N, CA, C and O atoms as CSV, one atom per row, in Angstrom:
chain,resi,resn,atom,element,x,y,z
A,1,MET,N,N,76.843,65.003,86.982
A,1,MET,CA,C,75.991,65.859,87.622
A,1,MET,C,C,75.908,65.480,89.107
A,1,MET,O,O,75.954,66.313,90.013
A,2,ARG,N,N,75.784,64.194,89.279
A,2,ARG,CA,C,75.619,63.752,90.727
A,2,ARG,C,C,76.832,64.064,91.529
A,2,ARG,O,O,76.722,64.453,92.692
A,3,GLU,N,N,78.005,63.904,90.940
A,3,GLU,CA,C,79.243,64.232,91.558
A,3,GLU,C,C,79.414,65.693,91.895
A,3,GLU,O,O,79.983,66.021,92.936
A,4,GLU,N,N,78.935,66.580,91.041
A,4,GLU,CA,C,78.927,68.043,91.277
A,4,GLU,C,C,78.045,68.372,92.436
A,4,GLU,O,O,78.399,69.215,93.260
A,5,LEU,N,N,76.870,67.717,92.532
A,5,LEU,CA,C,75.958,67.979,93.662
A,5,LEU,C,C,76.536,67.503,94.970
A,5,LEU,O,O,76.371,68.132,96.015
A,6,GLY,N,N,77.221,66.375,94.891
A,6,GLY,CA,C,77.935,65.925,96.168
A,6,GLY,C,C,79.020,66.957,96.579
A,6,GLY,O,O,79.194,67.226,97.767
A,7,ALA,N,N,79.745,67.530,95.590
A,7,ALA,CA,C,80.787,68.449,95.932
A,7,ALA,C,C,80.121,69.733,96.522
A,7,ALA,O,O,80.663,70.291,97.476
A,8,VAL,N,N,79.008,70.202,96.006
A,8,VAL,CA,C,78.320,71.284,96.556
A,8,VAL,C,C,77.885,71.023,97.972
A,8,VAL,O,O,77.927,71.909,98.826
A,9,GLY,N,N,77.469,69.811,98.211
A,9,GLY,CA,C,77.087,69.475,99.630
A,9,GLY,C,C,78.209,69.481,100.516
A,9,GLY,O,O,78.063,69.946,101.646
A,10,VAL,N,N,79.435,68.972,100.104
A,10,VAL,CA,C,80.603,69.061,100.921
A,10,VAL,C,C,80.933,70.463,101.280
A,10,VAL,O,O,81.169,70.782,102.445
A,11,VAL,N,N,80.953,71.301,100.292
A,11,VAL,CA,C,81.276,72.791,100.499
A,11,VAL,C,C,80.307,73.378,101.516
A,11,VAL,O,O,80.690,74.078,102.453
A,12,GLY,N,N,79.004,73.053,101.283
A,12,GLY,CA,C,77.981,73.528,102.215
A,12,GLY,C,C,78.108,73.152,103.617
A,12,GLY,O,O,77.890,73.971,104.510
A,13,VAL,N,N,78.472,71.870,103.861
A,13,VAL,CA,C,78.711,71.449,105.229
A,13,VAL,C,C,79.955,72.131,105.851
A,13,VAL,O,O,79.950,72.563,107.004
A,14,GLY,N,N,81.057,72.203,104.992
A,14,GLY,CA,C,82.217,72.913,105.382
A,14,GLY,C,C,81.908,74.389,105.778
A,14,GLY,O,O,82.401,74.938,106.763
A,15,GLY,N,N,81.072,74.950,104.939
A,15,GLY,CA,C,80.661,76.372,105.160
A,15,GLY,C,C,79.854,76.543,106.474
A,15,GLY,O,O,80.036,77.485,107.244
A,16,ALA,N,N,79.025,75.637,106.649
A,16,ALA,CA,C,78.179,75.583,107.902
A,16,ALA,C,C,79.099,75.574,109.148
A,16,ALA,O,O,78.909,76.335,110.097
A,17,VAL,N,N,80.100,74.676,109.096
A,17,VAL,CA,C,81.035,74.589,110.192
A,17,VAL,C,C,81.808,75.824,110.367
A,17,VAL,O,O,81.933,76.300,111.495
A,18,GLY,N,N,82.344,76.387,109.324
A,18,GLY,CA,C,83.114,77.612,109.302
A,18,GLY,C,C,82.329,78.809,109.874
A,18,GLY,O,O,82.812,79.568,110.713
A,19,ALA,N,N,81.139,78.924,109.387
A,19,ALA,CA,C,80.319,80.005,109.776
A,19,ALA,C,C,79.939,79.932,111.298
A,19,ALA,O,O,79.861,80.948,111.990
A,20,THR,N,N,79.706,78.661,111.776
A,20,THR,CA,C,79.464,78.485,113.209
A,20,THR,C,C,80.680,78.842,114.001
A,20,THR,O,O,80.565,79.519,115.023
A,21,LEU,N,N,81.850,78.414,113.572
A,21,LEU,CA,C,83.047,78.752,114.262
A,21,LEU,C,C,83.270,80.293,114.263
A,21,LEU,O,O,83.665,80.858,115.282
A,22,ARG,N,N,83.015,80.958,113.126
A,22,ARG,CA,C,83.130,82.395,112.967
A,22,ARG,C,C,82.206,83.021,113.976
A,22,ARG,O,O,82.652,83.903,114.710
A,23,TYR,N,N,81.046,82.663,114.063
A,23,TYR,CA,C,80.058,83.227,115.023
A,23,TYR,C,C,80.636,83.047,116.459
A,23,TYR,O,O,80.678,84.018,117.215
A,24,GLY,N,N,81.047,81.915,116.817
A,24,GLY,CA,C,81.537,81.618,118.160
A,24,GLY,C,C,82.829,82.514,118.455
A,24,GLY,O,O,83.004,82.995,119.574
A,25,ALA,N,N,83.660,82.700,117.480
A,25,ALA,CA,C,84.768,83.526,117.643
A,25,ALA,C,C,84.415,85.003,117.880
A,25,ALA,O,O,85.055,85.710,118.658
A,26,GLY,N,N,83.344,85.434,117.155
A,26,GLY,CA,C,82.842,86.769,117.315
A,26,GLY,C,C,82.225,86.987,118.668
A,26,GLY,O,O,82.213,88.106,119.180
A,27,LEU,N,N,81.718,85.939,119.246
A,27,LEU,CA,C,81.143,86.085,120.619
A,27,LEU,C,C,82.313,86.257,121.607
A,27,LEU,O,O,82.247,87.080,122.520
A,28,ALA,N,N,83.427,85.435,121.401
A,28,ALA,CA,C,84.559,85.431,122.288
A,28,ALA,C,C,85.378,86.750,122.226
A,28,ALA,O,O,85.836,87.283,123.237
A,29,VAL,N,N,85.530,87.239,120.962
A,29,VAL,CA,C,86.389,88.432,120.839
A,29,VAL,C,C,85.519,89.355,119.900
A,29,VAL,O,O,85.314,89.058,118.723
A,30,THR,N,N,85.080,90.356,120.426
A,30,THR,CA,C,84.134,91.231,119.707
A,30,THR,C,C,84.886,92.327,118.879
A,30,THR,O,O,86.062,92.593,119.126
A,31,GLY,N,N,84.200,92.941,117.916
A,31,GLY,CA,C,84.618,93.998,117.140
A,31,GLY,C,C,85.812,93.696,116.238
A,31,GLY,O,O,85.970,92.531,115.875
A,32,VAL,N,N,86.640,94.613,115.856
A,32,VAL,CA,C,87.667,94.409,114.899
A,32,VAL,C,C,88.657,93.390,115.308
A,32,VAL,O,O,89.211,92.718,114.438
A,33,GLY,N,N,88.927,93.217,116.574
A,33,GLY,CA,C,89.769,92.212,117.123
A,33,GLY,C,C,89.272,90.789,116.750
A,33,GLY,O,O,90.094,89.928,116.436
A,34,GLY,N,N,88.030,90.546,116.778
A,34,GLY,CA,C,87.495,89.201,116.450
A,34,GLY,C,C,87.637,88.974,114.915
A,34,GLY,O,O,88.053,87.911,114.454
A,35,THR,N,N,87.277,90.006,114.176
A,35,THR,CA,C,87.441,89.943,112.683
A,35,THR,C,C,88.962,89.631,112.249
A,35,THR,O,O,89.271,88.760,111.436
A,36,LEU,N,N,89.820,90.441,112.891
A,36,LEU,CA,C,91.252,90.235,112.612
A,36,LEU,C,C,91.661,88.806,112.955
A,36,LEU,O,O,92.351,88.149,112.175
A,37,LEU,N,N,91.231,88.322,114.136
A,37,LEU,CA,C,91.642,87.022,114.606
A,37,LEU,C,C,91.117,85.914,113.632
A,37,LEU,O,O,91.910,85.047,113.265
A,38,VAL,N,N,89.862,85.899,113.208
A,38,VAL,CA,C,89.449,84.884,112.298
A,38,VAL,C,C,90.158,84.952,110.928
A,38,VAL,O,O,90.457,83.922,110.323
A,39,ASN,N,N,90.420,86.180,110.455
A,39,ASN,CA,C,91.007,86.307,109.180
A,39,ASN,C,C,92.491,85.799,109.181
A,39,ASN,O,O,92.957,85.212,108.205
A,40,VAL,N,N,93.194,86.043,110.288
A,40,VAL,CA,C,94.544,85.582,110.469
A,40,VAL,C,C,94.641,84.118,110.679
A,40,VAL,O,O,95.477,83.465,110.054
A,41,VAL,N,N,93.834,83.574,111.521
A,41,VAL,CA,C,93.708,82.194,111.756
A,41,VAL,C,C,93.297,81.440,110.461
A,41,VAL,O,O,93.870,80.402,110.131
A,42,GLY,N,N,92.366,81.949,109.791
A,42,GLY,CA,C,91.914,81.304,108.510
A,42,GLY,C,C,92.974,81.393,107.456
A,42,GLY,O,O,93.100,80.464,106.659
A,43,SER,N,N,93.772,82.488,107.397
A,43,SER,CA,C,94.923,82.547,106.479
A,43,SER,C,C,95.968,81.504,106.769
A,43,SER,O,O,96.500,80.887,105.847
A,44,PHE,N,N,96.290,81.283,108.100
A,44,PHE,CA,C,97.210,80.295,108.509
A,44,PHE,C,C,96.730,78.905,108.142
A,44,PHE,O,O,97.519,78.139,107.589
A,45,LEU,N,N,95.481,78.524,108.414
A,45,LEU,CA,C,94.861,77.185,108.034
A,45,LEU,C,C,94.902,76.988,106.601
A,45,LEU,O,O,95.275,75.913,106.131
A,46,LEU,N,N,94.531,77.992,105.857
A,46,LEU,CA,C,94.543,77.844,104.301
A,46,LEU,C,C,95.976,77.612,103.883
A,46,LEU,O,O,96.213,76.790,102.997
A,47,GLY,N,N,97.003,78.329,104.507
A,47,GLY,CA,C,98.348,78.122,104.125
A,47,GLY,C,C,98.843,76.604,104.369
A,47,GLY,O,O,99.589,76.022,103.581
A,48,VAL,N,N,98.351,76.052,105.520
A,48,VAL,CA,C,98.634,74.645,105.712
A,48,VAL,C,C,98.015,73.793,104.690
A,48,VAL,O,O,98.665,72.904,104.140
A,49,LEU,N,N,96.707,74.043,104.397
A,49,LEU,CA,C,95.992,73.167,103.565
A,49,LEU,C,C,96.515,73.124,102.127
A,49,LEU,O,O,96.460,72.066,101.501
A,50,VAL,N,N,97.012,74.217,101.591
A,50,VAL,CA,C,97.491,74.300,100.219
A,50,VAL,C,C,98.813,73.513,100.003
A,50,VAL,O,O,99.209,73.258,98.866
A,51,THR,N,N,99.455,73.152,101.070
A,51,THR,CA,C,100.695,72.353,100.945
A,51,THR,C,C,100.335,70.837,100.951
A,51,THR,O,O,101.217,70.028,100.663
A,52,ARG,N,N,99.173,70.448,101.241
A,52,ARG,CA,C,98.795,69.079,101.370
A,52,ARG,C,C,98.240,68.481,100.066
A,52,ARG,O,O,97.640,69.180,99.249
A,53,SER,N,N,98.450,67.220,99.904
A,53,SER,CA,C,97.853,66.455,98.840
A,53,SER,C,C,96.594,65.849,99.479
A,53,SER,O,O,96.660,64.795,100.111
A,54,LEU,N,N,95.461,66.518,99.311
A,54,LEU,CA,C,94.315,65.995,100.018
A,54,LEU,C,C,93.268,65.511,99.009
A,54,LEU,O,O,93.218,66.008,97.884
A,55,PRO,N,N,92.487,64.608,99.380
A,55,PRO,CA,C,91.394,64.190,98.415
A,55,PRO,C,C,90.495,65.430,98.106
A,55,PRO,O,O,90.331,66.330,98.929
A,56,ASP,N,N,89.955,65.417,96.937
A,56,ASP,CA,C,89.125,66.604,96.473
A,56,ASP,C,C,88.044,66.983,97.557
A,56,ASP,O,O,87.826,68.157,97.857
A,57,ARG,N,N,87.421,65.980,98.092
A,57,ARG,CA,C,86.255,66.200,98.987
A,57,ARG,C,C,86.838,66.896,100.286
A,57,ARG,O,O,86.195,67.804,100.813
A,58,VAL,N,N,87.945,66.514,100.761
A,58,VAL,CA,C,88.538,67.056,101.971
A,58,VAL,C,C,88.997,68.537,101.678
A,58,VAL,O,O,88.835,69.410,102.531
A,59,ARG,N,N,89.534,68.785,100.539
A,59,ARG,CA,C,89.973,70.090,100.161
A,59,ARG,C,C,88.675,71.018,100.035
A,59,ARG,O,O,88.638,72.147,100.524
A,60,LEU,N,N,87.717,70.492,99.400
A,60,LEU,CA,C,86.434,71.241,99.230
A,60,LEU,C,C,85.833,71.603,100.599
A,60,LEU,O,O,85.452,72.753,100.816
A,61,PHE,N,N,85.746,70.638,101.517
A,61,PHE,CA,C,85.255,70.854,102.854
A,61,PHE,C,C,86.057,71.862,103.578
A,61,PHE,O,O,85.515,72.855,104.064
A,62,ALA,N,N,87.421,71.630,103.676
A,62,ALA,CA,C,88.243,72.440,104.590
A,62,ALA,C,C,88.635,73.808,103.987
A,62,ALA,O,O,88.560,74.828,104.672
A,63,ALA,N,N,89.056,73.827,102.700
A,63,ALA,CA,C,89.476,75.116,102.204
A,63,ALA,C,C,88.341,75.938,101.629
A,63,ALA,O,O,88.121,77.082,102.026
A,64,THR,N,N,87.636,75.353,100.705
A,64,THR,CA,C,86.518,76.127,100.074
A,64,THR,C,C,85.364,76.394,100.956
A,64,THR,O,O,84.781,77.477,100.902
A,65,GLY,N,N,84.981,75.373,101.836
A,65,GLY,CA,C,83.856,75.559,102.735
A,65,GLY,C,C,84.284,76.178,104.069
A,65,GLY,O,O,83.893,77.308,104.359
A,66,LEU,N,N,85.049,75.496,104.866
A,66,LEU,CA,C,85.301,75.912,106.167
A,66,LEU,C,C,86.143,77.188,106.239
A,66,LEU,O,O,85.734,78.116,106.938
A,67,CYS,N,N,87.225,77.289,105.603
A,67,CYS,CA,C,88.069,78.497,105.673
A,67,CYS,C,C,87.433,79.708,105.026
A,67,CYS,O,O,87.578,80.824,105.524
A,68,SER,N,N,86.724,79.504,103.912
A,68,SER,CA,C,86.057,80.557,103.276
A,68,SER,C,C,84.944,81.204,104.070
A,68,SER,O,O,84.749,82.417,103.995
A,69,SER,N,N,84.170,80.362,104.874
A,69,SER,CA,C,83.102,80.903,105.638
A,69,SER,C,C,83.597,81.418,107.027
A,69,SER,O,O,82.976,82.269,107.665
A,70,PHE,N,N,84.705,80.869,107.431
A,70,PHE,CA,C,85.283,81.309,108.795
A,70,PHE,C,C,85.836,82.713,108.633
A,70,PHE,O,O,85.612,83.567,109.490
A,71,THR,N,N,86.554,82.966,107.550
A,71,THR,CA,C,87.094,84.265,107.352
A,71,THR,C,C,86.040,85.207,106.794
A,71,THR,O,O,85.013,84.749,106.293
A,72,THR,N,N,86.272,86.530,106.871
A,72,THR,CA,C,85.166,87.457,106.438
A,72,THR,C,C,85.726,88.706,105.952
A,72,THR,O,O,86.239,89.532,106.706
A,73,TYR,N,N,85.621,88.856,104.598
A,73,TYR,CA,C,86.059,90.102,103.928
A,73,TYR,C,C,84.918,91.184,104.068
A,73,TYR,O,O,85.255,92.357,104.228
A,74,SER,N,N,83.698,90.870,104.020
A,74,SER,CA,C,82.706,91.891,104.069
A,74,SER,C,C,82.637,92.627,105.420
A,74,SER,O,O,82.436,93.841,105.475
A,75,THR,N,N,82.813,91.836,106.531
A,75,THR,CA,C,82.885,92.439,107.813
A,75,THR,C,C,84.112,93.314,107.925
A,75,THR,O,O,84.031,94.425,108.450
A,76,PHE,N,N,85.196,92.862,107.466
A,76,PHE,CA,C,86.464,93.569,107.459
A,76,PHE,C,C,86.257,94.946,106.739
A,76,PHE,O,O,86.661,95.988,107.255
A,77,ALA,N,N,85.638,94.917,105.576
A,77,ALA,CA,C,85.372,96.202,104.856
A,77,ALA,C,C,84.475,97.054,105.492
A,77,ALA,O,O,84.734,98.256,105.440
A,78,VAL,N,N,83.395,96.662,106.128
A,78,VAL,CA,C,82.415,97.519,106.872
A,78,VAL,C,C,83.145,98.059,108.059
A,78,VAL,O,O,83.037,99.266,108.273
A,79,GLU,N,N,83.884,97.316,108.871
A,79,GLU,CA,C,84.575,97.720,110.022
A,79,GLU,C,C,85.602,98.740,109.666
A,79,GLU,O,O,85.785,99.714,110.397
A,80,THR,N,N,86.258,98.557,108.598
A,80,THR,CA,C,87.265,99.523,108.113
A,80,THR,C,C,86.594,100.888,107.921
A,80,THR,O,O,87.094,101.896,108.422
A,81,LEU,N,N,85.541,100.927,107.247
A,81,LEU,CA,C,84.811,102.208,107.039
A,81,LEU,C,C,84.347,102.845,108.319
A,81,LEU,O,O,84.324,104.071,108.426
A,82,SER,N,N,83.985,102.063,109.268
A,82,SER,CA,C,83.450,102.577,110.517
A,82,SER,C,C,84.599,103.163,111.436
A,82,SER,O,O,84.322,103.889,112.390
A,83,LEU,N,N,85.781,102.849,111.139
A,83,LEU,CA,C,86.862,103.286,112.059
A,83,LEU,C,C,87.378,104.708,111.811
A,83,LEU,O,O,87.981,105.297,112.708
A,84,GLY,N,N,87.163,105.256,110.653
A,84,GLY,CA,C,87.712,106.523,110.291
A,84,GLY,C,C,89.012,106.344,109.567
A,84,GLY,O,O,89.581,105.253,109.553
A,85,PRO,N,N,89.501,107.441,108.947
A,85,PRO,CA,C,90.626,107.296,107.998
A,85,PRO,C,C,91.937,106.661,108.596
A,85,PRO,O,O,92.532,105.746,108.025
A,86,ARG,N,N,92.324,107.191,109.735
A,86,ARG,CA,C,93.683,106.754,110.325
A,86,ARG,C,C,93.553,105.330,110.902
A,86,ARG,O,O,94.392,104.475,110.616
A,87,ALA,N,N,92.531,105.075,111.694
A,87,ALA,CA,C,92.359,103.832,112.371
A,87,ALA,C,C,92.038,102.824,111.209
A,87,ALA,O,O,92.554,101.707,111.218
A,88,GLY,N,N,91.250,103.190,110.288
A,88,GLY,CA,C,90.868,102.312,109.184
A,88,GLY,C,C,92.052,101.897,108.333
A,88,GLY,O,O,92.155,100.747,107.906
A,89,ALA,N,N,92.956,102.858,108.089
A,89,ALA,CA,C,94.209,102.507,107.334
A,89,ALA,C,C,95.089,101.623,108.101
A,89,ALA,O,O,95.666,100.688,107.547
A,90,ALA,N,N,95.231,101.894,109.466
A,90,ALA,CA,C,95.998,100.989,110.259
A,90,ALA,C,C,95.446,99.567,110.330
A,90,ALA,O,O,96.212,98.603,110.339
A,91,TYR,N,N,94.128,99.433,110.380
A,91,TYR,CA,C,93.415,98.194,110.477
A,91,TYR,C,C,93.661,97.415,109.078
A,91,TYR,O,O,93.942,96.216,109.070
A,92,VAL,N,N,93.544,98.128,107.983
A,92,VAL,CA,C,93.836,97.472,106.681
A,92,VAL,C,C,95.269,96.943,106.559
A,92,VAL,O,O,95.502,95.836,106.072
A,93,ALA,N,N,96.210,97.755,107.010
A,93,ALA,CA,C,97.572,97.421,106.994
A,93,ALA,C,C,97.872,96.218,107.952
A,93,ALA,O,O,98.589,95.298,107.556
A,94,ALA,N,N,97.373,96.217,109.111
A,94,ALA,CA,C,97.549,95.159,110.047
A,94,ALA,C,C,96.924,93.878,109.499
A,94,ALA,O,O,97.569,92.830,109.532
A,95,THR,N,N,95.630,93.928,108.973
A,95,THR,CA,C,94.955,92.786,108.471
A,95,THR,C,C,95.805,92.071,107.359
A,95,THR,O,O,96.062,90.869,107.430
A,96,TYR,N,N,96.227,92.873,106.327
A,96,TYR,CA,C,96.942,92.392,105.219
A,96,TYR,C,C,98.353,91.837,105.686
A,96,TYR,O,O,98.738,90.726,105.321
A,97,ALA,N,N,99.089,92.642,106.490
A,97,ALA,CA,C,100.437,92.100,106.901
A,97,ALA,C,C,100.286,90.889,107.715
A,97,ALA,O,O,101.015,89.937,107.437
A,98,LEU,N,N,99.418,90.782,108.712
A,98,LEU,CA,C,99.277,89.656,109.497
A,98,LEU,C,C,98.682,88.431,108.724
A,98,LEU,O,O,99.074,87.282,108.930
A,99,GLY,N,N,97.698,88.758,107.810
A,99,GLY,CA,C,97.130,87.629,107.036
A,99,GLY,C,C,98.162,87.001,106.116
A,99,GLY,O,O,98.223,85.777,106.003
A,100,VAL,N,N,99.028,87.872,105.413
A,100,VAL,CA,C,100.016,87.302,104.574
A,100,VAL,C,C,101.069,86.526,105.375
A,100,VAL,O,O,101.533,85.468,104.951
A,101,ALA,N,N,101.444,87.086,106.572
A,101,ALA,CA,C,102.436,86.452,107.362
A,101,ALA,C,C,101.920,85.088,107.833
A,101,ALA,O,O,102.655,84.101,107.805
A,102,ALA,N,N,100.595,85.035,108.286
A,102,ALA,CA,C,99.964,83.855,108.739
A,102,ALA,C,C,99.995,82.850,107.660
A,102,ALA,O,O,100.361,81.702,107.915
A,103,ALA,N,N,99.620,83.219,106.418
A,103,ALA,CA,C,99.586,82.238,105.256
A,103,ALA,C,C,100.935,81.665,105.018
A,103,ALA,O,O,101.127,80.473,104.781
A,104,ALA,N,N,101.878,82.588,105.093
A,104,ALA,CA,C,103.375,82.165,104.844
A,104,ALA,C,C,103.729,81.177,105.928
A,104,ALA,O,O,104.270,80.122,105.600
A,105,LEU,N,N,103.469,81.433,107.176
A,105,LEU,CA,C,103.777,80.567,108.306
A,105,LEU,C,C,102.986,79.247,108.149
A,105,LEU,O,O,103.550,78.174,108.364
A,106,GLY,N,N,101.768,79.306,107.798
A,106,GLY,CA,C,100.970,78.062,107.559
A,106,GLY,C,C,101.541,77.209,106.422
A,106,GLY,O,O,101.525,75.980,106.495
A,107,THR,N,N,102.038,77.855,105.387
A,107,THR,CA,C,102.624,77.161,104.285
A,107,THR,C,C,103.958,76.455,104.794
A,107,THR,O,O,104.222,75.290,104.499
A,108,ALA,N,N,104.741,77.224,105.551
A,108,ALA,CA,C,105.985,76.684,106.081
A,108,ALA,C,C,105.734,75.517,106.977
A,108,ALA,O,O,106.352,74.464,106.824
A,109,VAL,N,N,104.820,75.690,107.928
A,109,VAL,CA,C,104.430,74.581,108.807
A,109,VAL,C,C,103.923,73.379,108.015
A,109,VAL,O,O,104.313,72.238,108.261
A,110,GLY,N,N,103.035,73.673,107.050
A,110,GLY,CA,C,102.463,72.571,106.263
A,110,GLY,C,C,103.531,71.766,105.496
A,110,GLY,O,O,103.436,70.542,105.406
A,111,ARG,N,N,104.536,72.447,104.951
A,111,ARG,CA,C,105.578,71.875,104.194
A,111,ARG,C,C,106.502,71.060,105.190
A,111,ARG,O,O,106.919,69.947,104.869
A,112,ARG,N,N,106.796,71.615,106.349
A,112,ARG,CA,C,107.575,70.946,107.301
A,112,ARG,C,C,106.886,69.590,107.827
A,112,ARG,O,O,107.506,68.529,107.905
A,113,THR,N,N,105.687,69.726,108.140
A,113,THR,CA,C,104.952,68.565,108.739
A,113,THR,C,C,104.662,67.558,107.671
A,113,THR,O,O,104.616,66.355,107.930
A,114,ARG,N,N,104.457,68.063,106.417
A,114,ARG,CA,C,104.244,67.106,105.283
A,114,ARG,C,C,105.475,66.267,105.044
A,114,ARG,O,O,105.379,65.083,104.721
A,115,GLY,N,N,106.616,66.872,105.200
A,115,GLY,CA,C,107.905,66.161,105.053
A,115,GLY,C,C,108.089,65.182,106.045
A,115,GLY,O,O,108.672,64.131,105.781
A,116,ALA,N,N,107.598,65.459,107.280
A,116,ALA,CA,C,107.722,64.549,108.438
A,116,ALA,C,C,106.884,63.333,108.251
A,116,ALA,O,O,107.238,62.268,108.756
A,117,GLU,N,N,105.768,63.436,107.535
A,117,GLU,CA,C,104.814,62.388,107.261
A,117,GLU,C,C,105.384,61.383,106.171
A,117,GLU,O,O,105.001,60.213,106.158
A,118,ALA,N,N,106.203,61.813,105.362
A,118,ALA,CA,C,106.678,61.025,104.190
A,118,ALA,C,C,107.565,59.924,104.625
A,118,ALA,O,O,108.057,59.162,103.793
């Protein structure tokens, strides 16, 4: 039980960091551009992280906490609805295409740099 509580704390701290970074990114780049930016960057970072053999606490902090709170599906959904049918469809397509491409690139970078560390 104590270990699970520690894990929850690690996720919470990662979440606080990710949410703070998300807020800062939203101040720097407003509107759908900011949401697209954090979702693509978060996808890239998560792609790198999944290639690593990380201690559980580091993975919980970085992937489950930080990346999950840095990216934002709910804002993406609300912004999509606010754009209208054509712009909304383009935004959905761009978000998914760029997000998957960023995750693939992150995975490739993670594998390449992981091999360099060995």
